[in-house]
N, C-alpha and C positions, 0 to 999 in steps of 0.2 A: 872481496877473499871471504869476508864474514858473511856477507849473504849468501854467496854459493852455500858455505857451509849449512847455512839456515834453510836453503832449498833439500839441500840434498837429506837432513835430517827430518823435515816437514814433508818431502815423498815416503822417504824409507815408514816412517809412523804412519800418514795413509797409508801403505800397502801390508800393513801387520794387521793394519786396525780392520782393514778390509779384507783379508783372511781370516782375522779371529771370528768375523761376523759369520763367512761363508760355511765355518766349523762349526761354529754353534746353528746355527742353522739345518746345517746338514744333521746332527748328532741330535737334536733338541726330540725327534720319534723316540729313538732310544731310553732318554734320560727321565730316570725316575727320581723325584723330588720327597726328601723324607718330609714324612709329619711329626713334627718332636711330641705336638701334645696326645699324641696314639699309647693306645696301653691294648696291651695282648693277655690272652687268659687262656693256661690248654687247664680244662678238668677243672674249671675255678681256680688252680692256682696261677699269678701273676710270672710268666716268663721275664724275667729280666734285659735280658739278652736278646731279645725278639725287638725289630724297627719295622715299623710301616713306610713304603713309599707310594706316590701317586704318580703315574706319567700319563703322559700326555695325552691320552685315549680317554681318560678318564676312568683307569681302573687303579687298585688298590693291590700294591704288592706287597706280602707279609714276610720277610724272609724272621725265619723263626729261632736261627743261632744255628753254632756250625755244631754240622753231624755229615756220618756219610752217606744218608738216605734222603731222600725228598723233603726238602729245609726251606723250599720257598713256593708258597702260595700266590697266585693273582688272581683275586673275586674283580670278574668281568660283569661289574655293574648291571650296561645294559641290559647286556644279554642274560642275566640271571645264570652265572657260571661258574664253576671255580677248577682253575686249572692249577699244576704243578709240575715243577721243572727244581733243577740244585742249583746249587751257588755256584757253580762252576761256569752256569751258562751267562754271570753278570761279574762285572767291578763294580765291588763297594766302595766311591769315593766318600770315604766320610769326612765332613759330619754333613757333606754336602746333599749325596744322594749315591743311587747307583744308576751304572750303564749297560743297556742288554749288547751282548753280545754281536749276534746272528742277528736277529730279529726286533722288535720291538717289545714283540710278547713272545718269549720264548719258550711259555708254558700248553702243556696238552692236558685238553678237558680232562677232570678227574674222570668222569662216565667215562671215558674213552675206553676200548677192547682191550689196549694194552695193558692196562691194569686191574683187569677184572672187575670191579667196583663198580656197584650199582648207582649209589646215590649220597652224595655228599652232606642230604639236607641242609641248604644253603637255605638264611633265612638272613634277610636283608630291611636293614633301615635305614633313615637319611645319612648316618655318622656311625654307624657300624653294622656288623656281618658276626653271623656265628656259621660255623660247620665243621663237618668232621673229618678229618683228614686219612689217607690211607692206611694209617695203625690205628685209625679208630679214636684218637684224642678230641676232643671235642673243644675246639679253637672258638673265641670269643673277642674278637677288635673293635672298640672304639678308638676313631677318629677324629 
């Protein structure tokens, strides 16, 4: 009787573990881990509420804080582009990170015709990025 219960418990535990592994594997492209050592400045002033995340693609996402406007910027380092979107495309799972809702990178390139914006003046270094937002703020992020 006890051996039978142990088998049921072990079988249930293995099924739950296998399901968890599948969920993590499927969600990995959508997960953005928080970079705790990052700092963000806007026009030279620190943004206390800003947070920086790294995606599985190697992109860096900056959440500039609560706003009704575009407040999430994605720096696509390999292609040297900056994308922009709103926080409503993410679930911010604090303190672990964020989970993109629809696609791994829901941002739109800032030079897209939709924004009528010519150049974000992106400057990249190994662990930092500087660019101009749609509102003309100069954002400097170090991670």
